[in-house]
C-alpha positions in Angstrom: -21.1 -12.5 8.0 -20.5 -8.8 8.2 -17.9 -7.3 7.1 -16.4 -4.5 7.9 -14.4 -2.6 5.6 -12.3 0.4 7.4 -11.9 3.8 4.8 -14.2 5.3 1.4 -11.2 6.3 -0.4 -10.7 4.4 -4.6 -8.8 0.3 -2.8 -11.7 0.1 0.1 -14.8 1.1 -2.8 -14.0 -1.6 -4.9 -13.0 -3.8 -1.7 -16.5 -3.3 -0.5 -17.8 -3.8 -3.9 -15.8 -7.0 -4.4 -17.3 -8.5 -0.7 -20.9 -7.5 -1.9 -20.5 -9.3 -5.0 -20.3 -12.2 -2.7 -23.5 -12.3 -0.8 -21.7 -10.5 2.0 -23.2 -8.3 4.5 -20.3 -5.3 3.9 -20.0 -1.8 6.3 -17.6 0.7 5.4 -16.8 3.4 7.5 -15.4 6.8 6.3 -14.0 8.9 9.1 -15.2 12.6 7.3 -19.4 12.7 6.7 -19.5 15.2 3.4 -17.6 12.2 2.3 -20.4 9.8 3.4 -23.2 11.7 2.5 -22.2 12.0 -1.3 -21.0 8.8 -1.6 -24.8 7.5 -0.7 -26.2 9.8 -2.7 -24.7 9.1 -5.6 -23.6 5.4 -5.5 -20.5 6.4 -7.0 -16.9 7.1 -6.5 -15.6 10.2 -8.0 -12.3 8.4 -8.8 -14.4 5.5 -10.3 -16.5 6.4 -12.8 -18.2 3.0 -14.4 -18.1 1.5 -10.8 -21.8 1.5 -8.7 -22.0 0.7 -5.7 -24.1 -2.6 -4.3 -27.4 -1.7 -2.7 -26.1 -4.0 0.2 -22.8 -2.2 0.9 -24.1 0.3 3.9 -21.1 3.4 4.1 -21.5 4.9 7.0 -19.4 7.8 9.4 -20.7 5.4 12.7 -17.4 3.4 13.7 -19.3 1.4 16.5 -22.4 0.3 14.4 -20.0 -0.8 11.0 -18.4 -2.6 13.3 -21.4 -4.3 15.7 -21.8 -7.4 14.9 -18.6 -8.2 12.6 -16.4 -11.4 11.7 -13.6 -9.8 10.3 -12.2 -5.9 9.4 -10.6 -5.3 6.7 -8.6 -1.7 7.1 -7.9 0.3 5.0 -6.9 3.7 6.3 -3.7 5.0 4.7 -0.9 4.5 7.1 -0.3 8.4 8.5 -3.7 7.2 10.6 -3.2 3.4 11.3 -2.5 3.7 15.0 -5.7 6.2 15.6 -7.8 3.9 13.3 -6.9 0.7 16.0 -7.0 2.6 18.8 -10.8 3.4 17.8 -11.5 -0.1 17.1 -10.2 -0.9 20.3 -12.0 1.9 22.1 -14.8 0.7 20.4 -14.9 -3.4 21.7 -13.9 -5.0 18.6 -10.8 -5.9 19.0 -11.1 -9.8 18.6 -11.8 -10.4 14.6 -9.2 -11.4 11.7 -7.7 -7.8 10.7 -7.3 -7.8 7.0 -4.3 -4.2 6.9 -4.6 -3.4 3.1 -3.0 -0.8 2.7 0.5 0.1 1.9 3.7 2.0 4.3 6.0 2.4 7.0 4.8 4.7 9.8 7.1 8.1 9.8 8.7 8.1 13.5 9.1 4.7 14.7 9.8 2.8 11.9 7.0 0.3 12.2 5.9 -2.0 9.2 1.5 -1.7 9.6 0.8 -5.1 11.3 3.3 -4.3 13.6 1.5 -0.8 14.5 -2.3 -2.9 14.5 -1.0 -5.5 17.3 0.5 -2.4 20.0 -2.3 -1.3 19.7 -5.1 -4.0 18.9 -3.4 -6.5 22.2 -3.3 -9.4 22.8 -6.8 -10.1 22.0 -5.9 -9.7 18.3 -2.4 -11.6 18.7 -2.0 -14.2 15.4 -5.2 -12.9 14.4 -3.6 -9.5 11.7 -2.8 -10.2 8.7 -2.2 -8.1 5.2 -3.8 -8.2 1.1 -1.1 -7.0 -1.3 -0.5 -7.6 -4.5 -0.3 -6.0 -8.2 -3.9 -4.6 -7.7 -4.9 -1.8 -9.4 -8.5 -0.2 -8.1 -9.4 1.4 -11.5 -8.4 -3.1 -12.9 -10.1 -4.7 -9.9 -13.3 -3.0 -10.1 -13.9 -3.4 -13.5 -13.4 -7.5 -12.8 -9.8 -7.8 -14.4 -8.3 -10.2 -14.2 -5.6 -9.8 -10.9 -3.9 -12.5 -8.8 -2.1 -10.5 -4.9 -1.0 -12.6 -1.8 -2.0 -12.0 1.4 0.7 -12.9 4.2 -0.1 -13.6 7.9 2.3 -15.5 10.5 0.2 -17.8 10.8 -0.4 -19.8 7.1 -4.2 -20.8 8.9 -4.8 -16.9 8.9 -3.6 -16.0 5.1 -6.2 -18.8 4.2 -9.2 -17.3 5.7 -8.1 -14.3 4.0 -7.8 -16.4 0.9 -10.9 -17.4 0.9 -13.2 -14.3 2.2 -11.3 -12.0 -0.9 -11.2 -14.6 -3.6 -13.2 -14.6 -6.6 -13.4 -16.1 -10.3 -11.7 -12.5 -11.2 -9.6 -11.9 -8.5 -6.8 -14.3 -7.0 -4.9 -15.1 -4.0 -1.9 -16.8 -3.2 -0.8 -17.2 1.0 1.8 -17.0 2.5 3.9 -16.6 5.7 6.0 -13.4 5.9 3.9 -11.1 6.9 7.8 -8.9 7.2 9.3 -9.3 3.3 5.5 -8.5 2.0 5.5 -5.6 4.2 8.0 -4.1 3.4 8.0 -4.8 -0.4 4.6 -3.1 -1.2 5.7 -0.5 1.1 9.1 0.2 -0.2 8.2 -0.3 -4.2 5.4 2.9 -3.7 9.3 5.4 -3.4 11.2 2.9 -6.2 7.9 3.9 -8.7 8.2 7.8 -7.6 11.1 7.0 -9.0 10.5 6.1 -11.7 7.9 8.6 -12.5 10.3 11.5 -12.2 12.8 9.6 -14.5 9.7 10.0 -16.5 8.7 13.5 -16.2 12.7 14.0 -17.5 12.1 12.5 -20.0 14.4 9.6 -20.1 13.3 6.3 -21.4 12.9 2.2 -20.9 16.5 1.8 -20.2 16.2 4.3 -17.0 12.9 2.7 -16.1 14.6 -0.9 -16.4 17.0 -0.3 -14.2 15.7 1.9 -11.0 13.2 -1.7 -11.5 15.3 -3.8 -11.4 17.8 -1.9 -8.8 14.9 -0.9 -6.9 13.8 -4.5 -6.3 17.5 -5.5 -4.9 17.7 -2.5 -2.6 14.2 -3.0 -1.3 15.8 -7.3 -1.2 18.5 -6.2 1.0 16.6 -4.7 3.8 14.2 -7.1 4.0 17.4 -9.5 4.7 18.9 -7.2 6.7 14.3 -7.8 8.3 14.5 -11.3 8.5 12.5 -11.4 5.3 12.4 -14.5 3.2 14.7 -13.2 -0.2 12.2 -14.7 -2.8 9.6 -13.1 -1.0 10.8 -10.2 -3.5 10.8 -11.8 -6.9 6.7 -12.8 -6.2 3.5 -10.5 -6.4 4.1 -8.2 -3.4 7.4 -7.9 -4.7 8.3 -8.0 -8.4 4.6 -7.7 -9.5 3.8 -4.5 -7.0 6.4 -3.0 -7.9 7.0 -3.4 -11.6 2.9 -2.7 -11.9 3.5 0.3 -9.5 6.3 2.1 -11.7 4.5 1.5 -15.1 1.1 2.3 -15.0 -0.8 5.5 -14.9 -3.2 4.0 -12.6 -0.6 5.0 -10.3 -0.8 7.4 -7.9 3.4 7.3 -7.1 4.2 7.9 -10.4 2.1 10.1 -11.7 3.0 12.8 -8.5 7.1 11.8 -9.8 6.5 12.4 -12.7 6.0 15.9 -12.0 7.9 16.0 -9.8 10.9 15.5 -13.0 9.1 18.1 -14.9 9.8 20.9 -12.1 6.4 20.5 -10.1 7.6 20.9 -6.0 6.2 18.8 -4.5 3.1 20.6 -2.2 1.9 20.9 -5.3 1.9 17.9 -7.0 0.1 15.7 -3.9 -2.1 18.0 -4.4 -3.0 18.4 -8.3 -2.7 13.6 -8.0 -5.7 14.2 -5.2 -5.4 11.3 -3.8 -2.5 10.5 -0.6 0.9 9.3 -1.8 2.6 6.6 0.2 5.8 6.4 -0.9 5.8 10.4 -0.3 4.8 9.3 3.5 7.0 6.1 3.0 10.3 7.8 2.0 11.7 9.3 5.4 11.0 6.0 7.6 12.8 4.0 4.6 15.4 6.9 4.6 15.9 6.5 7.7 15.3 2.5 8.2 18.0 1.5 5.4 20.8 4.1 7.2 19.8 1.9 10.9 20.4 -1.6 9.9 23.6 0.0 7.6 22.0 -1.0 4.3 22.4 0.4 0.9 20.0 1.8 -0.2 20.7 4.8 -3.2 17.5 5.1 -4.7 15.3 5.2 -2.1 18.0 8.0 -0.4 17.6 9.5 -3.9 14.1 9.7 -3.9 13.7 11.7 0.5 16.8 14.0 -1.1 14.1 15.6 -3.9 11.5 15.8 -2.1 13.0 17.0 1.6 16.4 18.1 0.9 16.2 20.4 -2.0 18.5 18.3 -4.5 16.8 17.9 -7.8 15.9 15.2 -9.7 19.2 15.8 -12.2 21.3 16.6 -9.7 20.0 12.7 -7.7 20.5 11.2 -11.4 24.1 12.2 -11.8 25.3 11.0 -8.4 23.2 7.7 -8.6 25.3 7.7 -12.1 28.7 8.2 -11.0 28.8 6.7 -7.9 31.1 3.7 -7.0 31.5 1.0 -10.1 31.1 -2.5 -8.5 29.4 -6.0 -8.9 26.1 -6.4 -10.1 25.5 -9.1 -7.2 27.4 -7.3 -4.5 25.7 -8.0 -0.8 
């Protein structure tokens, strides 16, 4: 069975290595030829020095060759490149394979979730074949074989089960569900809350502050989910509170690291450069804030992060605005 993995970042390489470890024929597509050359020469990703890429993993910038004969496609490109990548897949004639989205985010401008982007671009042939793999799963840990549990989701349960069977190993456990909207929203928005938690840590605040941000963060994510037809229980599962906790607490989290640099006074552009990897929350927060306003959903933490990153508000000003909001019942809404 041949699997195509699109993008050779840390998560793409980790998943490719995991699949190769199951004896599958794995081909990885990477847009940048210089990255392909380095990975093929060293057989290690610079951010995962402990992981030797298995010899069975083929890495190439030739997309048609990577896709040829594949039975499933794992798309790990950043959210901002999802639409263009899906167009390339369609142009290459490969829109009928199972398409597994392993990225997290909301498209800027359209506010579309990534499964919707894939569905729009891949067309009718892909209908019913699209799913996501999501949950608390840092590449740095999965690549070391550290026990991890995640969720596969698709509108059709049989697709979620196929994704489960494809990726599951004795150290990578996968649960299934059909709330695709809820899983995608949780995956995208937890990165925004992680930036807030990192900023709190960068300011020198403590565990009390972070616990409040995590708890109120999942509350506002669930509120938006309810407006968009998601199931409430999704936000208290692996793709919801599970992924939120790990992203807000772990030094592996690029979103947390980015936020901590902001809290220490670094400008967003400089912080992005310092992290040196895609910070999905930075690209998601504007779309999330716009989505909140368009649906009439109260999301004060998301709004605060957007104000700090794009509207000149300082982190301390944002904290004051959050703390001095009108008192209300915890269970309101």
